[in-house]
The first five atom37 places (N, CA, C, CB, O) and aatype in JSON, in Angstrom:
{
  "aatype": [20, 20, 20, 20, 20, 20, 20, 20, 20, 20, 20, 20, 20, 20, 20, 20, 20, 20, 20, 20, 20, 20, 20, 20, 20, 20, 20, 20, 20, 20, 20, 20, 20, 20, 20, 20, 20, 20, 20, 20, 20, 20, 20, 20, 20, 20, 20, 20, 20, 20, 20, 20, 20, 20, 20, 20, 20, 20, 20, 20, 20, 20, 20, 20, 20, 20, 20, 20, 20, 20, 20, 20, 20, 20, 20, 20, 20, 20, 20, 20, 20, 20, 20, 20, 20, 20, 20, 20, 20, 20, 20, 20, 20, 20, 20, 20, 20, 20, 20, 20],
  "atom_mask": [
    [1, 1, 1, 1, 1],
    [1, 1, 1, 1, 1],
    [1, 1, 1, 1, 1],
    [1, 1, 1, 1, 1],
    [1, 1, 1, 1, 1],
    [1, 1, 1, 1, 1],
    [1, 1, 1, 1, 1],
    [1, 1, 1, 1, 1],
    [1, 1, 1, 1, 1],
    [1, 1, 1, 1, 1],
    [1, 1, 1, 1, 1],
    [1, 1, 1, 1, 1],
    [1, 1, 1, 1, 1],
    [1, 1, 1, 1, 1],
    [1, 1, 1, 1, 1],
    [1, 1, 1, 1, 1],
    [1, 1, 1, 1, 1],
    [1, 1, 1, 1, 1],
    [1, 1, 1, 1, 1],
    [1, 1, 1, 1, 1],
    [1, 1, 1, 1, 1],
    [1, 1, 1, 1, 1],
    [1, 1, 1, 1, 1],
    [1, 1, 1, 1, 1],
    [1, 1, 1, 1, 1],
    [1, 1, 1, 1, 1],
    [1, 1, 1, 1, 1],
    [1, 1, 1, 1, 1],
    [1, 1, 1, 1, 1],
    [1, 1, 1, 1, 1],
    [1, 1, 1, 1, 1],
    [1, 1, 1, 1, 1],
    [1, 1, 1, 1, 1],
    [1, 1, 1, 1, 1],
    [1, 1, 1, 1, 1],
    [1, 1, 1, 1, 1],
    [1, 1, 1, 1, 1],
    [1, 1, 1, 1, 1],
    [1, 1, 1, 1, 1],
    [1, 1, 1, 1, 1],
    [1, 1, 1, 1, 1],
    [1, 1, 1, 1, 1],
    [1, 1, 1, 1, 1],
    [1, 1, 1, 1, 1],
    [1, 1, 1, 1, 1],
    [1, 1, 1, 1, 1],
    [1, 1, 1, 1, 1],
    [1, 1, 1, 1, 1],
    [1, 1, 1, 1, 1],
    [1, 1, 1, 1, 1],
    [1, 1, 1, 1, 1],
    [1, 1, 1, 1, 1],
    [1, 1, 1, 1, 1],
    [1, 1, 1, 1, 1],
    [1, 1, 1, 1, 1],
    [1, 1, 1, 1, 1],
    [1, 1, 1, 1, 1],
    [1, 1, 1, 1, 1],
    [1, 1, 1, 1, 1],
    [1, 1, 1, 1, 1],
    [1, 1, 1, 1, 1],
    [1, 1, 1, 1, 1],
    [1, 1, 1, 1, 1],
    [1, 1, 1, 1, 1],
    [1, 1, 1, 1, 1],
    [1, 1, 1, 1, 1],
    [1, 1, 1, 1, 1],
    [1, 1, 1, 1, 1],
    [1, 1, 1, 1, 1],
    [1, 1, 1, 1, 1],
    [1, 1, 1, 1, 1],
    [1, 1, 1, 1, 1],
    [1, 1, 1, 1, 1],
    [1, 1, 1, 1, 1],
    [1, 1, 1, 1, 1],
    [1, 1, 1, 1, 1],
    [1, 1, 1, 1, 1],
    [1, 1, 1, 1, 1],
    [1, 1, 1, 1, 1],
    [1, 1, 1, 1, 1],
    [1, 1, 1, 1, 1],
    [1, 1, 1, 1, 1],
    [1, 1, 1, 1, 1],
    [1, 1, 1, 1, 1],
    [1, 1, 1, 1, 1],
    [1, 1, 1, 1, 1],
    [1, 1, 1, 1, 1],
    [1, 1, 1, 1, 1],
    [1, 1, 1, 1, 1],
    [1, 1, 1, 1, 1],
    [1, 1, 1, 1, 1],
    [1, 1, 1, 1, 1],
    [1, 1, 1, 1, 1],
    [1, 1, 1, 1, 1],
    [1, 1, 1, 1, 1],
    [1, 1, 1, 1, 1],
    [1, 1, 1, 1, 1],
    [1, 1, 1, 1, 1],
    [1, 1, 1, 1, 1],
    [1, 1, 1, 1, 1]
  ],
  "atom_positions": [
    [[25.59, -18.18, -10.07], [24.49, -17.71, -9.27], [23.19, -17.94, -10.05], [24.66, -16.21, -8.91], [23.12, -17.62, -11.23]],
    [[22.19, -18.49, -9.41], [20.91, -18.74, -10.07], [19.8, -18.54, -9.06], [20.86, -20.18, -10.68], [19.86, -19.03, -7.94]],
    [[18.77, -17.82, -9.48], [17.63, -17.58, -8.61], [16.67, -18.74, -8.69], [16.92, -16.28, -8.98], [16.63, -19.46, -9.69]],
    [[15.88, -18.92, -7.64], [14.9, -19.99, -7.62], [13.62, -19.58, -8.33], [14.59, -20.41, -6.2], [13.02, -20.41, -9.02]],
    [[13.18, -18.33, -8.19], [11.93, -17.91, -8.82], [11.93, -16.39, -8.97], [10.71, -18.37, -7.98], [12.44, -15.69, -8.1]],
    [[11.36, -15.87, -10.06], [11.23, -14.42, -10.22], [10.1, -13.9, -9.34], [10.98, -14.05, -11.69], [9.27, -14.66, -8.85]],
    [[10.09, -12.6, -9.16], [8.98, -11.98, -8.44], [7.73, -12.15, -9.29], [9.27, -10.47, -8.14], [7.76, -11.9, -10.49]],
    [[6.64, -12.57, -8.66], [5.4, -12.79, -9.39], [4.72, -11.45, -9.66], [4.46, -13.72, -8.6], [4.56, -10.64, -8.75]],
    [[4.33, -11.21, -10.91], [3.63, -9.99, -11.28], [2.71, -10.29, -12.45], [4.62, -8.85, -11.64], [3.09, -11.03, -13.36]],
    [[1.53, -9.74, -12.44], [0.57, -9.95, -13.52], [0.66, -8.83, -14.54], [-0.85, -10.05, -12.96], [0.64, -9.09, -15.75]],
    [[0.75, -7.6, -14.09], [0.79, -6.46, -14.98], [1.91, -5.53, -14.56], [-0.55, -5.71, -15.0], [2.37, -5.58, -13.42]],
    [[2.35, -4.71, -15.47], [3.41, -3.76, -15.19], [2.81, -2.55, -14.48], [4.13, -3.34, -16.5], [1.88, -1.92, -14.99]],
    [[3.33, -2.23, -13.31], [2.86, -1.07, -12.55], [3.29, 0.21, -13.27], [3.42, -1.1, -11.1], [4.34, 0.25, -13.91]],
    [[2.48, 1.24, -13.15], [2.77, 2.51, -13.8], [4.12, 3.07, -13.36], [1.66, 3.53, -13.5], [4.87, 3.61, -14.18]],
    [[4.44, 2.95, -12.07], [5.73, 3.46, -11.57], [6.91, 2.68, -12.16], [5.76, 3.39, -10.05], [7.99, 3.23, -12.33]],
    [[6.68, 1.4, -12.45], [7.73, 0.56, -13.03], [7.99, 0.92, -14.49], [7.34, -0.92, -12.91], [9.11, 0.79, -14.97]],
    [[6.95, 1.37, -15.2], [7.12, 1.73, -16.61], [8.16, 2.82, -16.82], [5.8, 2.17, -17.19], [8.89, 2.79, -17.81]],
    [[8.23, 3.77, -15.9], [9.22, 4.85, -16.01], [10.64, 4.28, -15.97], [9.03, 5.88, -14.88], [11.5, 4.67, -16.77]],
    [[10.88, 3.37, -15.04], [12.2, 2.74, -14.96], [12.47, 1.86, -16.18], [12.31, 1.9, -13.68], [13.57, 1.89, -16.73]],
    [[11.47, 1.09, -16.59], [11.64, 0.2, -17.74], [12.01, 0.98, -19.0], [10.36, -0.6, -17.98], [12.79, 0.51, -19.83]],
    [[11.46, 2.17, -19.15], [11.74, 2.98, -20.34], [13.18, 3.48, -20.39], [10.79, 4.16, -20.4], [13.66, 3.88, -21.45]],
    [[13.86, 3.45, -19.25], [15.25, 3.93, -19.19], [16.28, 2.83, -19.45], [15.51, 4.55, -17.84], [17.46, 3.12, -19.61]],
    [[15.84, 1.57, -19.48], [16.79, 0.47, -19.68], [17.21, 0.4, -21.13], [16.16, -0.87, -19.23], [16.38, 0.36, -22.04]],
    [[18.52, 0.37, -21.34], [19.12, 0.23, -22.66], [20.28, -0.76, -22.52], [19.61, 1.63, -23.23], [20.73, -1.04, -21.41]],
    [[20.76, -1.28, -23.62], [21.96, -2.12, -23.59], [23.08, -1.25, -23.01], [22.33, -2.68, -25.03], [23.31, -0.14, -23.47]],
    [[23.76, -1.79, -22.01], [24.83, -1.06, -21.33], [24.41, -0.44, -20.01], [25.34, 0.01, -22.23], [25.26, 0.05, -19.26]],
    [[23.11, -0.44, -19.7], [22.63, 0.12, -18.44], [23.09, -0.74, -17.27], [21.09, 0.24, -18.44], [22.99, -1.96, -17.32]],
    [[23.6, -0.11, -16.23], [24.01, -0.79, -15.01], [22.82, -0.87, -14.08], [25.21, -0.05, -14.32], [22.2, 0.15, -13.76]],
    [[22.48, -2.09, -13.63], [21.31, -2.33, -12.79], [21.7, -3.05, -11.51], [20.25, -3.14, -13.54], [22.73, -3.72, -11.44]],
    [[20.86, -2.9, -10.49], [20.92, -3.73, -9.29], [19.56, -4.41, -9.2], [21.26, -2.88, -7.97], [18.54, -3.74, -9.07]],
    [[19.55, -5.74, -9.26], [18.32, -6.52, -9.32], [18.13, -7.28, -8.01], [18.34, -7.5, -10.53], [19.04, -7.94, -7.53]],
    [[16.93, -7.16, -7.45], [16.64, -7.83, -6.19], [16.46, -9.33, -6.38], [15.38, -7.24, -5.55], [15.7, -9.77, -7.24]],
    [[17.17, -10.09, -5.59], [16.95, -11.53, -5.48], [16.21, -11.74, -4.17], [18.32, -12.35, -5.54], [16.83, -11.68, -3.11]],
    [[14.91, -11.97, -4.22], [14.1, -11.98, -3.0], [14.5, -13.04, -1.98], [12.68, -12.17, -3.35], [14.36, -12.81, -0.78]],
    [[14.99, -14.18, -2.42], [15.38, -15.24, -1.48], [16.61, -14.84, -0.67], [15.65, -16.55, -2.23], [16.79, -15.29, 0.46]],
    [[17.45, -13.98, -1.26], [18.64, -13.48, -0.56], [18.36, -12.14, 0.12], [19.8, -13.33, -1.53], [19.13, -11.71, 0.98]],
    [[17.25, -11.49, -0.28], [16.93, -10.13, 0.17], [18.1, -9.19, -0.1], [16.58, -10.13, 1.67], [18.44, -8.34, 0.72]],
    [[18.7, -9.36, -1.28], [19.88, -8.6, -1.68], [19.75, -8.18, -3.13], [21.17, -9.42, -1.46], [19.22, -8.93, -3.96]],
    [[20.23, -6.99, -3.43], [20.32, -6.54, -4.82], [21.69, -6.92, -5.36], [20.08, -4.98, -4.94], [22.71, -6.67, -4.71]],
    [[21.72, -7.54, -6.55], [22.97, -7.9, -7.21], [23.14, -7.05, -8.46], [23.01, -9.42, -7.55], [22.19, -6.86, -9.23]],
    [[24.34, -6.56, -8.65], [24.63, -5.66, -9.77], [24.98, -6.42, -11.04], [25.75, -4.73, -9.41], [25.6, -7.48, -11.01]],
    [[24.57, -5.83, -12.14], [24.88, -6.38, -13.45], [24.7, -5.31, -14.51], [24.02, -7.61, -13.75], [24.31, -4.18, -14.22]],
    [[24.98, -5.7, -15.73], [24.86, -4.77, -16.86], [23.99, -5.43, -17.93], [26.26, -4.4, -17.44], [24.06, -6.63, -18.15]],
    [[23.16, -4.63, -18.57], [22.29, -5.13, -19.63], [23.15, -5.41, -20.86], [21.14, -4.11, -19.96], [23.8, -4.5, -21.39]],
    [[23.15, -6.66, -21.31], [23.94, -7.07, -22.48], [23.11, -7.17, -23.75], [24.62, -8.39, -22.21], [23.64, -7.03, -24.85]],
    [[21.79, -7.43, -23.62], [20.94, -7.58, -24.82], [19.5, -7.26, -24.47], [21.05, -9.02, -25.39], [19.05, -7.48, -23.35]],
    [[18.78, -6.74, -25.46], [17.35, -6.48, -25.34], [16.64, -7.4, -26.33], [17.0, -4.96, -25.62], [17.03, -7.47, -27.5]],
    [[15.62, -8.09, -25.87], [14.88, -9.02, -26.72], [13.49, -8.45, -26.94], [14.8, -10.45, -26.07], [12.56, -8.71, -26.17]],
    [[13.33, -7.67, -28.01], [12.07, -6.98, -28.25], [10.97, -7.93, -28.7], [12.25, -5.9, -29.28], [9.79, -7.69, -28.45]],
    [[11.35, -9.0, -29.35], [10.38, -10.02, -29.77], [10.63, -11.26, -28.93], [10.5, -10.35, -31.32], [11.75, -11.78, -28.9]],
    [[9.62, -11.73, -28.25], [9.77, -12.89, -27.37], [9.57, -14.16, -28.18], [8.76, -12.83, -26.19], [8.54, -14.35, -28.83]],
    [[10.56, -15.02, -28.14], [10.49, -16.29, -28.86], [10.39, -17.44, -27.86], [11.72, -16.48, -29.79], [10.48, -17.23, -26.65]],
    [[10.21, -18.63, -28.36], [10.14, -19.82, -27.5], [11.43, -20.01, -26.71], [9.86, -21.07, -28.35], [11.41, -20.62, -25.64]],
    [[12.55, -19.48, -27.22], [13.82, -19.62, -26.52], [13.74, -19.03, -25.12], [14.94, -18.94, -27.32], [14.35, -19.55, -24.19]],
    [[13.0, -17.94, -24.96], [12.9, -17.26, -23.67], [11.63, -17.6, -22.92], [12.98, -15.76, -23.87], [11.35, -17.03, -21.87]],
    [[10.85, -18.52, -23.45], [9.63, -18.96, -22.79], [8.41, -18.31, -23.39], [9.69, -18.67, -21.31], [8.48, -17.2, -23.92]],
    [[7.31, -18.99, -23.3], [6.07, -18.47, -23.87], [5.1, -18.03, -22.77], [5.41, -19.53, -24.76], [3.91, -17.86, -23.03]],
    [[5.61, -17.83, -21.57], [4.74, -17.49, -20.44], [4.52, -15.99, -20.3], [5.33, -18.04, -19.15], [3.83, -15.57, -19.36]],
    [[5.06, -15.18, -21.18], [4.93, -13.75, -21.05], [3.59, -13.26, -21.59], [6.06, -13.05, -21.76], [3.15, -13.69, -22.65]],
    [[2.96, -12.36, -20.84], [1.71, -11.75, -21.28], [2.0, -10.7, -22.35], [0.94, -11.12, -20.09], [3.12, -10.2, -22.43]],
    [[1.01, -10.38, -23.16], [1.19, -9.4, -24.23], [1.71, -8.06, -23.72], [-0.11, -9.19, -24.96], [2.54, -7.43, -24.38]],
    [[1.24, -7.62, -22.54], [1.68, -6.32, -22.03], [3.13, -6.32, -21.56], [0.79, -5.89, -20.89], [3.69, -5.25, -21.32]],
    [[3.74, -7.5, -21.44], [5.14, -7.59, -21.01], [6.12, -7.63, -22.17], [5.32, -8.82, -20.15], [7.33, -7.53, -21.95]],
    [[5.64, -7.78, -23.39], [6.55, -7.89, -24.53], [7.4, -6.63, -24.64], [5.75, -8.12, -25.84], [6.91, -5.51, -24.49]],
    [[8.66, -6.84, -24.9], [9.59, -5.72, -25.01], [10.37, -5.45, -23.75], [8.85, -4.49, -25.4], [11.24, -4.57, -23.74]],
    [[10.1, -6.18, -22.66], [10.78, -5.96, -21.4], [11.76, -7.07, -21.06], [9.77, -5.81, -20.29], [12.21, -7.17, -19.91]],
    [[12.1, -7.92, -22.01], [12.99, -9.05, -21.77], [14.43, -8.64, -22.13], [12.55, -10.3, -22.6], [14.7, -8.17, -23.23]],
    [[15.32, -8.82, -21.16], [16.72, -8.41, -21.31], [17.63, -9.52, -20.81], [16.99, -7.09, -20.54], [17.25, -10.3, -19.94]],
    [[18.83, -9.59, -21.36], [19.87, -10.47, -20.84], [20.77, -9.62, -19.97], [20.68, -11.16, -22.0], [21.29, -8.59, -20.39]],
    [[20.96, -10.07, -18.73], [21.77, -9.37, -17.73], [23.04, -10.17, -17.49], [20.97, -9.16, -16.4], [22.99, -11.38, -17.26]],
    [[24.17, -9.5, -17.53], [25.46, -10.1, -17.18], [25.84, -9.56, -15.81], [26.59, -9.78, -18.27], [26.14, -8.37, -15.65]],
    [[25.81, -10.45, -14.8], [26.1, -10.03, -13.43], [27.59, -9.85, -13.22], [25.54, -11.05, -12.44], [28.41, -10.4, -13.95]],
    [[27.93, -9.07, -12.19], [29.32, -8.77, -11.88], [30.12, -10.02, -11.53], [29.4, -7.79, -10.74], [31.35, -10.02, -11.67]],
    [[29.45, -11.09, -11.07], [30.17, -12.32, -10.72], [30.43, -13.21, -11.94], [29.38, -13.1, -9.67], [31.02, -14.29, -11.82]],
    [[29.97, -12.76, -13.13], [30.21, -13.5, -14.35], [29.02, -14.32, -14.82], [31.36, -14.4, -14.17], [29.03, -14.82, -15.95]],
    [[28.0, -14.48, -14.0], [26.83, -15.24, -14.43], [25.95, -14.39, -15.33], [26.02, -15.74, -13.21], [26.07, -13.16, -15.36]],
    [[25.06, -15.04, -16.07], [24.19, -14.36, -17.02], [22.78, -14.93, -16.89], [24.72, -14.52, -18.47], [22.6, -16.12, -16.64]],
    [[21.79, -14.05, -17.07], [20.4, -14.45, -16.91], [19.54, -13.62, -17.85], [19.93, -14.3, -15.43], [19.77, -12.42, -18.01]],
    [[18.55, -14.24, -18.48], [17.59, -13.52, -19.3], [16.32, -13.37, -18.48], [17.31, -14.27, -20.66], [15.73, -14.35, -18.03]],
    [[15.9, -12.11, -18.31], [14.79, -11.79, -17.42], [13.74, -10.92, -18.1], [15.3, -11.08, -16.18], [14.06, -10.12, -18.99]],
    [[12.51, -11.1, -17.69], [11.45, -10.16, -18.04], [11.49, -9.1, -16.94], [10.01, -10.88, -18.16], [11.0, -9.33, -15.83]],
    [[12.06, -7.95, -17.24], [12.27, -6.92, -16.23], [10.96, -6.31, -15.71], [13.14, -5.83, -16.79], [10.96, -5.64, -14.68]],
    [[9.87, -6.54, -16.41], [8.57, -6.07, -15.92], [8.17, -6.81, -14.65], [7.51, -6.25, -17.0], [7.29, -6.35, -13.91]],
    [[8.8, -7.95, -14.39], [8.46, -8.76, -13.22], [9.53, -8.71, -12.15], [8.23, -10.19, -13.63], [9.48, -9.48, -11.19]],
    [[10.49, -7.83, -12.29], [11.61, -7.76, -11.36], [11.61, -6.45, -10.6], [12.94, -7.94, -12.1], [11.18, -5.42, -11.12]],
    [[12.11, -6.49, -9.37], [12.4, -5.27, -8.63], [13.85, -4.94, -8.89], [12.1, -5.42, -7.09], [14.73, -5.78, -8.7]],
    [[14.11, -3.72, -9.33], [15.47, -3.34, -9.68], [15.67, -1.84, -9.5], [15.79, -3.74, -11.12], [14.72, -1.07, -9.35]],
    [[16.93, -1.46, -9.52], [17.33, -0.05, -9.48], [18.32, 0.17, -10.62], [17.96, 0.34, -8.09], [19.11, -0.72, -10.95]],
    [[18.26, 1.34, -11.21], [19.3, 1.74, -12.15], [20.37, 2.42, -11.3], [18.75, 2.7, -13.29], [20.09, 3.34, -10.53]],
    [[21.62, 1.95, -11.46], [22.68, 2.43, -10.58], [23.95, 2.73, -11.38], [22.98, 1.4, -9.49], [24.18, 2.16, -12.44]],
    [[24.74, 3.64, -10.85], [26.06, 3.93, -11.41], [27.15, 3.4, -10.51], [26.23, 5.43, -11.63], [28.33, 3.65, -10.75]],
    [[26.77, 2.66, -9.46], [27.74, 2.12, -8.51], [28.48, 0.96, -9.17], [27.04, 1.66, -7.21], [27.93, -0.13, -9.34]],
    [[29.72, 1.2, -9.52], [30.52, 0.18, -10.19], [31.43, -0.56, -9.23], [31.34, 0.8, -11.29], [32.18, -1.44, -9.66]],
    [[31.38, -0.24, -7.94], [32.36, -0.79, -7.01], [31.92, -2.08, -6.32], [32.67, 0.22, -5.97], [32.77, -2.85, -5.88]],
    [[30.62, -2.35, -6.21], [30.18, -3.49, -5.43], [29.13, -4.31, -6.14], [29.64, -3.04, -4.1], [28.17, -3.75, -6.67]],
    [[29.28, -5.66, -6.16], [28.27, -6.5, -6.8], [27.02, -6.66, -5.95], [28.84, -7.86, -7.1], [26.0, -7.14, -6.46]],
    [[27.04, -6.3, -4.68], [25.87, -6.45, -3.8], [25.48, -5.09, -3.24], [26.16, -7.45, -2.65], [26.33, -4.31, -2.81]],
    [[24.2, -4.83, -3.26], [23.66, -3.61, -2.66], [22.53, -4.05, -1.75], [23.16, -2.58, -3.75], [21.58, -4.68, -2.21]],
    [[22.63, -3.75, -0.47], [21.58, -4.19, 0.45], [20.35, -3.3, 0.33], [22.09, -4.18, 1.9], [20.47, -2.1, 0.08]],
    [[19.15, -3.91, 0.5], [17.92, -3.13, 0.35], [17.75, -2.06, 1.4], [16.74, -4.04, 0.4], [16.76, -1.33, 1.39]]
  ]
}
């Protein structure tokens, strides 16, 4: 599974900061894929506090510390700047898809 484009965002919204502060390695998330209009479940496998060229140099200074590697329930993996994603923290372990 691969997304075509992340949600465009310039700055982290204040309401998003509360959710971002709760993300830790092992957190179960449902992340919106806008082209599918569907939330897909995954688990946080790694936190990248320092952004290197490996993850791209397009991140703004205010986004540093929000980059995580997500392992989706279908087995795919993606490294995302969660400050630019719509997501939910969930304990639902039964379904890889959650409709909006």
